[in-house]
C-alpha angles and dihedrals in degrees: 000000000000119000111265129170110250121231112236109231121206130164093272095060098027095105093049095048090043088060089047090052094044090051094060101026096091090058098049117131100169132024125189115190140176135182128212113209136171098263131265126297100178120060103172135235122024095312094256097099124074114239091242090060093062122100120247089258092049093046091050091051089057093046093046092051092052098043093045091053102039134060125229120242105199139003120206121201127185115184129192115198131206092263089061097252122135128219130183142188140176111209110206110210129213101202096094114077114200091198097054104021093038091053089057095068114189089011103064101010147004106250095211091054094048088049092052094047090050091051087053092055105268106149101210092182092053091046088060097046105030102024130108120259110248092236092060090056089049092053090048094052090046097044103035096075093245094119093043090053087069097218124173109266121213134180138168117251085348108192095098096030094053091044093051093046093048093049089051091050095050094039095222143073120301118264120267097241132051093231090055090050091053091048091048089051092049090051094049096054132009089202121102119255119203135174127224087219130009127221090167128036089220095061097098112086118213094019137087090265093239093300 
């Protein structure tokens, strides 16, 4: 997908950019997405095993624990349409509260991750007061026609990105078991989802997760 400057979406321009996305969504052929989130607070096991040595089920348990506890900060979408044009947005979300969640270090965020993201320009205070509620983005993704267009979905190191996006789409906690997660993902979109690299065999929605 060609480089394109993403449009930052806040509450004040959400409706305008929703119309823009909805206008091109039915013609989407490829979607690349990523999610910014406030780190990881669960690492699984007793800490003596490297993440890559965990089974798919064990890895999913770690991903699920983190995604169910934490709130995403931003969702980036880049869409290529059938005419070859590219469109991109960064949706800034309001659900994470730096004052309350940030005060619960190791329970609602990883302080080192929050500090890193702040150093990279993430304005946590503006997210809270000017960001888009996650449910509004969920409704947009459901109603825009983007899912029904059945594009190819791609993300980078996709375990957490796919899990956060799926949780946002269903509006509830992730399922207990990996198989149920895969089934839920398949129901949510008939499009393929792939990852440019894989830290977790269960990071591909709608497939056998490499099994």
